[in-house]
Backbone as CSV, one residue per row, in Angstrom:
resi,resn,N_x,N_y,N_z,CA_x,CA_y,CA_z,C_x,C_y,C_z
1,MET,-14.247,-24.911,-30.607,-13.258,-24.192,-31.085,-14.373,-22.190,-31.140
2,SER,-15.286,-22.454,-31.940,-16.298,-21.149,-31.946,-17.124,-20.987,-30.785
3,ASP,-17.243,-22.007,-29.783,-18.297,-21.591,-29.194,-17.659,-20.756,-27.962
4,ARG,-16.032,-21.762,-27.713,-15.869,-21.055,-26.375,-15.318,-19.705,-26.914
5,ARG,-14.891,-19.048,-27.813,-14.517,-17.843,-28.050,-15.872,-17.008,-27.783
6,THR,-16.823,-17.211,-28.903,-17.549,-16.038,-28.143,-17.604,-15.940,-26.874
7,SER,-18.562,-17.004,-26.178,-18.424,-17.219,-24.417,-17.573,-16.064,-24.486
8,ASP,-15.987,-16.191,-24.778,-14.868,-15.475,-23.614,-15.237,-13.655,-24.585
9,GLU,-15.176,-13.837,-25.423,-16.471,-12.085,-25.605,-17.436,-11.771,-25.624
10,GLU,-18.109,-12.696,-24.870,-19.832,-12.568,-24.403,-19.098,-11.926,-23.299
11,ARG,-18.194,-12.625,-22.423,-17.909,-12.644,-20.785,-17.405,-11.752,-20.616
12,GLU,-16.266,-11.092,-21.727,-15.439,-9.968,-21.503,-16.447,-8.543,-21.768
13,ARG,-17.056,-8.325,-22.448,-18.412,-7.502,-23.093,-19.297,-7.381,-21.728
14,GLY,-19.640,-8.245,-20.589,-20.906,-8.316,-19.842,-22.162,-8.861,-20.249
15,THR,-22.260,-9.795,-21.463,-23.801,-9.476,-21.809,-24.449,-11.146,-21.740
16,ASP,-23.621,-11.934,-20.130,-24.327,-12.972,-20.181,-24.772,-12.997,-18.800
17,GLY,-24.711,-11.468,-18.452,-25.440,-11.315,-16.958,-26.740,-10.040,-16.992
18,THR,-26.356,-10.093,-15.605,-27.452,-9.055,-15.111,-27.314,-8.110,-14.716
19,THR,-25.663,-7.324,-14.536,-25.107,-6.455,-14.170,-24.211,-6.182,-15.601
20,GLY,-22.962,-5.604,-15.200,-21.977,-5.094,-15.767,-20.566,-4.956,-15.203
21,ARG,-20.012,-5.095,-15.193,-18.325,-5.725,-15.012,-17.696,-4.622,-14.551
22,LEU,-16.638,-4.580,-13.765,-16.019,-4.028,-13.157,-14.334,-4.392,-14.027
23,PHE,-13.480,-3.889,-14.878,-12.399,-4.208,-15.710,-10.939,-3.250,-14.915
24,ILE,-10.215,-4.118,-14.139,-9.070,-3.369,-13.426,-7.595,-3.779,-14.983
25,VAL,-7.798,-2.619,-15.243,-7.683,-2.551,-16.442,-5.528,-2.298,-15.996
26,ALA,-4.796,-2.599,-16.678,-3.392,-1.714,-16.828,-2.690,-1.593,-17.772
27,THR,-2.232,0.322,-17.709,-1.656,0.583,-18.560,-0.190,1.057,-18.568
28,PRO,0.359,1.175,-19.413,1.888,1.139,-19.862,2.121,2.699,-18.631
29,ILE,2.915,2.138,-17.952,4.174,2.658,-17.214,4.878,3.766,-17.922
30,GLY,4.533,4.049,-19.403,5.897,4.642,-19.825,5.950,4.897,-20.758
31,ASN,6.968,4.171,-22.201,6.378,3.658,-23.113,4.372,3.369,-24.042
32,LEU,4.545,4.027,-24.396,2.848,3.175,-25.087,2.591,2.384,-25.396
33,SER,3.454,1.496,-25.868,3.519,-0.116,-26.368,3.491,-1.521,-25.746
34,ASP,3.211,-1.125,-24.304,3.329,-1.743,-23.282,1.666,-1.530,-22.837
35,ILE,0.890,-2.388,-23.551,0.033,-2.784,-23.741,-0.428,-3.820,-24.256
36,THR,-1.454,-5.189,-23.117,-1.894,-5.701,-23.870,-2.660,-5.712,-24.739
37,PHE,-3.333,-7.042,-26.157,-4.006,-6.560,-26.900,-5.348,-7.051,-26.202
38,ARG,-5.586,-7.581,-25.114,-6.508,-7.857,-23.923,-6.960,-6.466,-23.268
39,ALA,-6.097,-5.567,-23.245,-6.252,-4.613,-22.580,-6.924,-3.274,-23.593
40,VAL,-6.722,-3.506,-24.871,-6.785,-2.196,-25.781,-8.149,-2.959,-26.145
41,GLU,-8.523,-3.837,-26.793,-10.047,-4.295,-26.297,-11.462,-3.930,-25.159
42,VAL,-10.867,-4.681,-24.277,-11.552,-3.896,-22.843,-11.773,-2.113,-23.065
43,LEU,-10.722,-1.828,-23.508,-11.281,-0.765,-22.928,-12.329,0.052,-24.250
44,LYS,-12.143,-0.785,-25.248,-12.761,-0.597,-26.211,-14.031,-0.887,-26.380
45,SER,-14.198,-1.831,-25.230,-15.610,-2.142,-25.450,-16.696,-1.803,-23.892
46,VAL,-15.717,-1.390,-23.063,-16.465,-1.296,-21.965,-17.217,0.097,-22.754
47,ASP,-17.915,0.628,-21.052,-19.205,1.798,-21.682,-18.596,3.016,-20.869
48,PHE,-18.152,2.750,-20.468,-16.762,4.097,-19.569,-16.016,3.747,-18.630
49,ILE,-14.980,4.860,-18.231,-13.740,4.129,-18.219,-13.731,5.469,-16.684
50,ALA,-13.287,4.503,-15.809,-12.659,5.490,-14.439,-11.524,6.027,-14.469
51,ALA,-10.971,7.272,-14.960,-9.501,7.262,-15.093,-8.771,7.892,-13.597
52,GLU,-8.250,8.344,-13.368,-7.510,8.758,-12.011,-7.310,10.249,-12.799
53,ASP,-6.766,10.245,-14.353,-6.641,11.485,-14.199,-6.916,11.946,-16.134
54,THR,-8.119,11.871,-16.431,-8.614,11.582,-17.663,-7.836,12.725,-18.342
55,ARG,-6.584,13.418,-18.201,-5.815,14.300,-18.786,-5.130,13.058,-19.260
56,THR,-4.766,12.753,-18.211,-3.154,11.507,-18.679,-3.884,10.362,-19.504
57,SER,-4.986,9.830,-19.474,-5.448,8.625,-19.689,-5.962,9.304,-21.263
58,SER,-6.047,10.105,-21.645,-6.611,10.555,-22.409,-5.624,10.803,-23.660
59,VAL,-4.241,10.680,-23.748,-3.194,10.894,-24.025,-3.284,9.396,-24.962
60,LEU,-2.951,7.721,-23.890,-3.270,6.573,-24.618,-4.278,6.347,-25.370
61,LEU,-5.913,6.413,-25.088,-6.988,6.444,-25.915,-6.559,7.105,-26.738
62,SER,-6.317,8.048,-26.920,-6.180,8.497,-28.360,-5.303,8.025,-29.043
63,HIS,-4.281,7.337,-28.363,-3.162,6.502,-29.764,-3.467,5.643,-29.855
64,TYR,-4.374,4.596,-29.606,-5.291,3.173,-29.369,-6.333,3.626,-30.057
65,GLY,-6.692,4.869,-30.835,-8.191,5.227,-31.365,-9.625,4.546,-30.615
66,ILE,-8.990,4.894,-29.283,-10.248,4.991,-28.690,-10.842,5.798,-27.979
67,SER,-11.807,5.885,-27.800,-13.432,7.089,-27.808,-14.285,6.023,-26.683
68,LYS,-14.062,6.230,-25.782,-15.008,6.626,-24.431,-15.276,8.056,-23.086
69,PRO,-16.166,7.117,-23.229,-16.751,8.463,-22.279,-15.806,8.151,-20.753
70,MET,-15.340,9.689,-20.271,-14.311,8.968,-19.225,-15.107,10.178,-17.985
71,LEU,-14.745,9.466,-16.469,-14.541,9.969,-15.199,-13.668,10.070,-14.468
72,SER,-13.236,11.208,-13.542,-12.447,11.399,-12.748,-12.558,10.102,-11.805
73,PHE,-11.871,9.760,-11.589,-11.189,8.891,-10.080,-10.003,8.771,-9.569
74,HIS,-9.822,9.581,-8.303,-8.698,9.583,-7.453,-8.288,9.971,-6.285
75,SER,-8.090,10.772,-5.569,-8.349,10.023,-4.528,-9.028,11.176,-3.142
76,TYR,-9.148,12.331,-4.002,-10.398,12.748,-3.192,-11.664,12.936,-3.686
77,SER,-12.558,11.725,-5.117,-13.290,11.642,-5.127,-14.086,11.219,-3.971
78,GLY,-13.926,10.791,-2.839,-15.028,10.301,-2.302,-16.175,9.316,-1.382
79,ALA,-16.407,9.410,-1.430,-18.078,7.719,-1.385,-19.135,7.940,-2.581
80,ALA,-19.334,8.690,-2.899,-20.691,9.558,-3.837,-19.693,8.748,-5.272
81,ARG,-17.995,9.758,-5.365,-18.032,8.923,-7.243,-18.235,7.588,-7.452
82,THR,-17.865,7.092,-6.046,-18.198,5.254,-5.791,-18.999,4.781,-6.032
83,ASP,-20.116,5.486,-5.715,-21.634,4.991,-5.422,-22.013,4.493,-7.017
84,SER,-21.359,5.787,-7.210,-22.523,6.272,-8.792,-21.330,6.018,-9.417
85,ILE,-20.524,5.033,-9.397,-19.961,4.537,-10.775,-20.605,2.725,-10.147
86,VAL,-20.493,2.321,-8.911,-21.394,1.129,-8.878,-22.725,1.348,-8.927
87,ASP,-23.463,1.793,-8.614,-24.924,2.246,-9.169,-25.101,1.894,-10.941
88,ARG,-24.006,2.873,-12.084,-24.604,2.349,-13.061,-23.499,0.755,-13.796
89,ILE,-23.293,0.172,-13.201,-22.054,-1.015,-13.162,-23.871,-1.746,-13.006
90,LEU,-23.967,-1.643,-11.768,-25.407,-2.381,-11.432,-26.202,-2.168,-12.255
91,LYS,-26.335,-1.498,-13.260,-27.612,-1.023,-14.232,-26.967,-1.557,-15.276
92,ASN,-26.151,-2.461,-15.937,-25.521,-2.936,-16.584,-24.521,-2.494,-17.497
93,GLU,-24.106,-1.454,-16.735,-23.080,-0.909,-18.193,-21.556,-1.538,-16.984
94,ASN,-20.532,-2.001,-17.748,-19.729,-1.992,-17.896,-18.490,-1.072,-17.685
95,ALA,-17.477,-0.884,-17.208,-16.567,-0.055,-16.681,-15.137,-0.566,-16.576
96,ALA,-14.274,0.776,-16.796,-12.502,0.456,-17.146,-12.873,0.863,-16.207
97,LEU,-11.001,0.986,-15.040,-10.664,1.537,-14.020,-8.759,2.083,-14.209
98,VAL,-8.694,2.792,-14.885,-7.035,2.362,-15.059,-6.497,4.287,-14.641
99,THR,-5.503,4.001,-13.545,-4.528,4.388,-12.764,-3.521,6.015,-14.321
100,ASP,-2.670,6.626,-13.742,-2.205,7.261,-14.882,-1.874,6.391,-15.437
101,ALA,-0.851,5.343,-14.725,0.839,4.766,-15.356,0.485,2.986,-14.165
102,GLY,0.490,2.107,-14.851,0.723,0.406,-14.010,-0.515,0.037,-14.194
103,THR,-0.473,-0.895,-12.548,-1.962,-1.205,-12.861,-2.197,-0.358,-10.971
104,PRO,-3.889,0.108,-11.365,-4.371,0.294,-10.442,-4.128,-0.689,-8.642
105,GLY,-4.646,0.181,-8.225,-4.912,-0.111,-6.571,-3.840,0.156,-6.689
106,ILE,-2.664,0.133,-7.428,-0.762,-0.290,-6.413,-0.619,1.321,-5.775
107,SER,-0.573,1.984,-4.908,0.446,2.892,-4.979,-0.847,4.585,-5.872
108,ASP,-2.065,3.516,-5.686,-3.208,5.136,-6.350,-4.337,3.710,-6.065
109,PRO,-5.484,5.213,-6.033,-6.683,5.294,-5.635,-7.607,3.963,-5.369
110,GLY,-7.563,3.069,-5.995,-8.274,2.654,-6.857,-9.287,1.240,-5.665
111,PHE,-8.335,1.592,-4.784,-8.747,0.585,-4.194,-10.969,0.304,-3.597
112,PRO,-10.814,2.060,-3.153,-12.623,2.514,-2.254,-12.573,1.629,-4.091
113,LEU,-12.590,1.369,-4.468,-13.748,1.407,-6.087,-14.041,-0.345,-5.925
114,VAL,-12.757,-1.081,-6.260,-12.722,-2.327,-5.907,-13.744,-2.890,-5.122
115,LYS,-13.283,-2.739,-3.402,-13.784,-2.848,-2.695,-15.553,-2.431,-2.939
116,GLY,-15.932,-2.001,-3.347,-17.083,-1.322,-3.082,-17.861,-2.429,-4.040
117,ALA,-17.610,-2.611,-4.916,-17.876,-2.832,-6.697,-18.241,-4.002,-6.338
118,LEU,-17.498,-5.034,-5.202,-17.335,-6.386,-4.267,-18.056,-6.672,-3.981
119,ALA,-19.032,-5.889,-2.716,-19.506,-5.120,-2.197,-20.528,-5.485,-2.003
120,ALA,-20.879,-4.744,-3.922,-22.451,-4.255,-4.281,-22.665,-6.227,-4.799
121,GLY,-21.303,-7.288,-4.936,-21.806,-8.267,-5.440,-21.910,-7.641,-6.926
122,ILE,-21.158,-7.401,-7.250,-20.458,-7.102,-8.897,-19.346,-7.854,-8.898
123,GLU,-19.292,-7.751,-10.023,-17.994,-9.406,-10.499,-16.382,-8.131,-10.819
124,VAL,-15.734,-8.178,-10.494,-14.742,-7.653,-10.813,-13.177,-8.849,-11.477
125,VAL,-12.919,-7.333,-12.524,-12.020,-8.259,-13.401,-10.262,-7.656,-13.528
126,PRO,-9.444,-8.286,-13.886,-8.205,-8.542,-13.322,-8.238,-8.407,-15.468
127,VAL,-7.222,-7.050,-15.755,-6.190,-6.944,-16.910,-5.190,-7.092,-16.600
128,PRO,-4.608,-7.980,-16.029,-3.034,-7.542,-15.895,-1.597,-7.161,-17.288
129,GLY,-1.335,-5.850,-16.317,-0.476,-6.142,-17.684,1.474,-4.930,-16.741
130,PRO,1.469,-3.627,-17.021,2.972,-3.183,-16.015,2.878,-2.951,-15.255
131,THR,3.650,-3.060,-14.025,4.045,-2.920,-12.607,5.183,-1.995,-12.922
132,ALA,5.642,-0.479,-12.333,6.899,-0.049,-11.917,7.397,-0.539,-10.793
133,PHE,7.381,-1.523,-10.023,8.755,-1.934,-9.278,8.684,-3.361,-9.186
134,VAL,7.670,-4.376,-10.340,7.504,-5.255,-10.391,9.160,-5.307,-11.722
135,ALA,9.037,-4.192,-12.761,9.657,-4.463,-14.197,11.157,-3.507,-13.274
136,ALA,11.691,-2.885,-11.604,12.251,-2.418,-11.744,13.577,-2.987,-10.399
137,LEU,12.395,-4.607,-9.849,13.228,-5.821,-9.390,13.432,-6.589,-10.025
138,THR,13.205,-7.207,-11.747,13.703,-8.273,-12.405,15.059,-7.630,-12.812
139,ALA,15.377,-6.007,-13.419,16.108,-6.354,-13.585,17.419,-5.120,-12.818
140,SER,16.954,-5.660,-11.441,17.552,-5.172,-10.040,19.428,-5.133,-10.459
141,GLY,18.964,-6.946,-9.882,19.735,-8.263,-9.787,19.971,-8.296,-8.559
142,LEU,19.132,-7.516,-7.558,19.089,-8.338,-6.177,18.081,-9.272,-5.744
143,ARG,17.907,-10.218,-5.080,16.606,-11.186,-4.976,15.538,-10.661,-5.295
144,SER,15.606,-11.581,-5.975,13.037,-11.740,-6.040,12.093,-11.939,-5.317
145,ASP,13.136,-13.916,-4.657,12.338,-14.173,-4.691,11.048,-14.325,-3.481
146,ARG,12.131,-13.237,-2.461,11.226,-12.482,-1.064,11.660,-10.923,-1.069
147,PHE,10.180,-10.620,-0.854,10.428,-9.679,-1.499,9.116,-8.483,-0.270
148,ILE,9.536,-7.425,0.064,8.225,-6.314,0.412,7.900,-5.467,0.036
149,PHE,7.067,-4.771,-0.897,6.471,-2.948,-1.182,6.012,-2.645,-0.455
150,GLU,6.434,-1.574,0.178,6.241,-0.344,0.816,5.659,0.559,0.501
151,GLY,5.802,0.661,-0.545,4.953,2.422,-1.698,5.238,3.610,-1.571
152,PHE,4.764,4.225,-0.772,5.649,5.027,-0.339,6.114,5.730,1.262
153,LEU,6.942,5.878,1.035,7.320,6.164,2.658,6.003,7.238,4.273
154,PRO,5.720,6.755,4.960,4.290,8.449,5.546,5.991,8.899,5.566
155,LEU,5.391,10.419,5.316,5.398,11.832,5.052,6.335,11.737,6.899
156,LYS,5.208,11.740,7.595,5.353,12.486,8.808,5.236,11.489,10.143
157,LYS,4.809,11.510,10.620,3.975,10.205,11.711,4.384,9.005,10.865
158,GLY,5.655,8.484,12.380,5.230,6.550,11.144,6.472,6.715,11.094
159,ARG,7.077,7.869,10.353,8.525,7.522,9.116,9.827,6.922,9.543
160,ARG,10.501,7.261,10.991,11.656,6.690,11.271,10.730,4.853,12.103
161,LYS,10.198,5.393,12.116,9.827,3.450,13.231,9.274,3.234,11.521
162,LYS,9.185,3.552,10.570,8.957,2.054,9.356,10.498,1.818,8.822
163,LEU,11.065,2.987,8.923,13.008,3.100,8.052,13.343,1.570,8.957
164,GLY,13.393,1.956,10.142,13.881,1.048,11.022,13.117,-0.364,11.486
165,GLU,12.012,-1.012,11.412,11.915,-1.849,10.533,12.069,-1.936,9.297
166,LEU,11.911,-1.928,7.804,11.917,-1.792,6.697,13.861,-2.125,7.191
167,ALA,14.976,-1.660,8.005,15.974,-2.314,7.981,16.417,-3.294,8.445
168,ALA,15.650,-4.062,9.519,15.742,-5.136,10.173,14.930,-6.549,9.347
169,ASP,14.397,-6.149,7.871,14.001,-6.515,7.348,14.752,-8.195,6.254
170,PRO,14.379,-9.637,6.396,15.847,-9.853,5.643,14.747,-10.243,4.263
171,ARG,13.790,-10.169,3.840,13.438,-9.733,2.505,14.633,-8.297,1.402
172,THR,14.092,-8.213,0.568,14.451,-7.197,-0.364,12.770,-5.969,-0.230
173,VAL,13.822,-4.963,-0.337,13.142,-3.780,0.186,12.350,-3.003,-0.915
174,ILE,11.571,-2.952,-1.394,11.103,-1.701,-2.076,9.880,-0.975,-2.240
175,LEU,10.696,0.545,-2.814,9.809,2.287,-1.991,9.764,2.847,-3.269
176,TYR,8.699,3.397,-3.282,8.203,4.591,-4.175,8.479,5.488,-4.030
177,GLU,9.454,7.008,-4.590,9.759,7.932,-4.432,9.190,9.030,-5.215
178,SER,9.253,10.600,-5.335,9.418,11.818,-5.424,10.704,12.381,-5.676
179,PRO,10.580,13.084,-7.095,12.154,13.614,-7.268,12.756,14.854,-6.473
180,HIS,11.300,15.498,-6.345,11.623,16.178,-4.773,12.362,15.871,-3.492
181,ARG,11.375,14.499,-2.851,11.810,14.158,-1.530,13.429,12.696,-1.815
182,ILE,13.553,12.499,-3.368,14.297,11.349,-3.376,15.421,11.765,-2.229
183,GLU,16.384,12.997,-2.429,17.650,13.192,-2.012,17.039,13.232,-0.229
184,ARG,16.451,13.511,0.461,15.941,13.459,2.142,15.429,12.398,2.231
185,THR,15.272,11.040,0.930,14.998,9.500,2.078,16.261,8.923,1.247
186,LEU,16.995,9.054,0.502,17.789,7.900,-0.132,19.264,8.568,1.248
187,LYS,18.960,9.987,2.141,20.416,10.052,2.975,19.459,9.684,4.728
188,GLU,18.038,9.273,4.773,17.270,8.975,5.858,18.059,7.227,5.937
189,LEU,16.848,6.602,4.532,17.248,5.387,4.388,19.080,4.959,4.658
190,ALA,19.991,5.792,4.023,21.721,5.447,4.497,21.504,5.181,5.906
191,GLU,21.339,6.226,6.890,21.363,6.575,8.887,20.581,5.177,8.808
192,CYS,18.934,4.493,8.534,19.157,3.577,8.698,19.243,1.840,8.544
193,PHE,20.118,2.169,7.267,20.350,0.854,6.526,21.722,0.627,6.309
194,GLY,22.585,1.902,6.596,24.055,2.100,6.468,24.842,1.478,5.058
195,GLU,25.177,0.677,5.048,26.292,0.360,4.004,25.348,-0.667,3.191
196,ARG,24.186,-0.512,2.572,23.641,-1.669,1.841,22.968,-1.114,0.655
197,ASN,23.402,-2.299,-0.250,22.981,-2.206,-1.597,21.926,-1.974,-1.881
198,CYS,21.735,-1.735,-2.839,20.173,-0.666,-3.014,20.691,-0.821,-4.979
199,VAL,19.510,-0.584,-5.583,19.393,0.457,-7.026,18.301,1.313,-6.898
200,VAL,18.393,1.793,-7.558,17.176,3.202,-8.270,16.662,3.104,-9.442
201,ALA,15.153,3.471,-9.605,15.326,3.227,-11.414,15.011,4.630,-11.626
202,ARG,14.752,4.675,-12.544,14.220,6.279,-12.891,13.339,6.205,-14.252
203,GLU,12.509,6.728,-14.705,11.522,6.319,-16.089,11.646,5.337,-16.535
204,LEU,11.124,4.395,-16.022,11.205,2.884,-17.054,10.312,3.282,-17.927
205,THR,11.011,2.530,-18.181,10.651,2.528,-20.201,10.952,3.600,-20.818
206,LYS,11.316,4.506,-20.248,10.473,5.888,-21.058,12.323,5.742,-21.882
207,ILE,12.651,7.078,-22.602,13.435,7.161,-22.989,14.579,7.281,-21.992
208,HIS,14.306,8.497,-21.593,15.952,8.281,-20.148,15.599,7.889,-19.127
209,GLU,15.353,6.463,-18.946,15.855,5.189,-18.088,16.677,5.092,-17.641
210,THR,17.065,4.799,-16.474,18.056,5.087,-14.977,17.905,4.475,-14.541
211,PHE,18.943,2.967,-14.569,19.302,2.685,-13.019,20.859,3.048,-12.499
212,TYR,20.559,3.515,-11.144,21.810,3.634,-10.902,22.075,2.348,-9.793
213,ARG,22.986,1.506,-9.343,23.279,0.183,-8.915,24.600,0.883,-7.788
214,GLY,24.706,-0.090,-6.439,25.734,0.615,-5.372,25.106,0.867,-4.078
215,THR,26.246,0.933,-2.947,25.997,1.081,-1.837,24.506,2.471,-1.907
216,LEU,24.250,2.185,-1.153,23.152,3.864,-0.850,24.380,4.735,-1.062
217,SER,25.441,5.416,-0.369,26.397,6.530,-0.577,26.371,6.441,-2.252
218,GLU,26.778,5.734,-2.218,27.849,5.607,-3.815,26.315,6.235,-4.435
219,VAL,24.813,5.653,-4.630,24.216,6.293,-5.716,23.020,7.574,-5.527
220,MET,23.825,7.777,-4.034,23.194,9.253,-3.534,24.453,10.066,-5.013
221,ARG,25.572,9.646,-4.656,26.703,10.554,-4.670,26.488,10.864,-6.664
222,SER,25.627,9.380,-7.470,24.806,9.399,-8.535,23.911,10.142,-9.411
223,ILE,22.937,9.948,-8.483,21.773,11.306,-9.120,21.778,12.359,-8.906
224,PRO,21.812,13.126,-9.481,21.808,15.025,-9.790,20.835,15.498,-8.791
225,SER,21.626,15.901,-8.226,20.963,16.313,-7.593,19.488,17.909,-8.569
226,SER,19.922,18.002,-9.442,18.971,19.024,-10.472,18.392,18.324,-11.187
227,GLU,18.058,16.020,-10.717,17.348,15.635,-11.879,16.092,15.917,-10.694
228,LYS,14.351,15.991,-11.959,12.878,15.979,-11.139,12.540,15.424,-12.094
229,ARG,12.672,14.969,-12.326,12.053,14.435,-13.330,11.872,12.539,-13.482
230,GLY,9.822,12.440,-13.635,10.310,11.293,-13.157,10.043,10.938,-11.974
231,GLU,9.424,9.555,-11.414,9.162,8.846,-9.899,10.058,8.492,-9.863
232,PHE,11.096,8.215,-8.635,11.673,6.788,-8.306,11.306,5.251,-7.578
233,VAL,12.006,4.481,-8.634,11.585,3.491,-7.828,13.316,2.787,-6.491
234,ILE,13.227,2.713,-5.593,14.215,2.162,-4.969,14.318,0.605,-4.199
235,ILE,15.066,-0.187,-4.417,14.914,-1.489,-4.102,16.733,-1.529,-3.041
236,LEU,16.191,-2.471,-2.522,17.191,-1.977,-0.588,17.402,-3.861,-1.077
237,GLU,19.013,-3.976,-0.758,18.846,-5.624,-0.359,18.594,-5.421,1.173
238,GLY,18.705,-6.982,1.235,18.004,-7.059,3.200,18.703,-7.502,3.949
239,SER,17.919,-7.295,5.504,19.238,-7.037,6.095,19.961,-8.249,6.378
240,ASP,19.392,-9.617,5.821,20.190,-11.054,5.929,21.694,-11.217,4.889
241,ASN,21.774,-10.479,3.488,22.276,-11.005,2.438,23.835,-10.308,2.597
């Protein structure tokens, strides 16, 4: 038993190989208590942390007494930043990738780093945890056995075409939206989907967590036009329900 535990600990810290590892660490989507013991241990053990926004991540790290070098990795980082992180891992440094909230790579810019690490032969280790759309789906009351997650809709090109495709999909449809575009998006969804049942979740796991349920028109009337806090998760009934 003790040999296995020691081996697992060494593997977590990357001491049993010639290169470091890249850990994909899920962090809370709101409530700071929603983090796994393993995630905290990994963040304490790595050599550095690549964060979407170092200021946001520093709040979480401070809460758990974690002091590690951080560097930014976001949608504008470019190939040079990916290459520099990969080079450090190849020199036997362990790195953790975190996003502002939730699981890296889900509607955030983590993919290029994972792809680059794998191309360089680096082991990528997932440390699972919260994801906003999964949390919303499980509490929605809509079918969760078959669903499609689209993230954010295109802002302009291809938007109406995408809405039409989703309206015809028999699976539950899940979208993300910002508070500044929620009214526009719900109106367009109503035009394409009709009076489809939907659930809109806001501020998940936070003090102002709210679920709006009903038809699209009912939900549109329920959300205050002045509400500008937090991102929204939109969950729509499939076409054959």
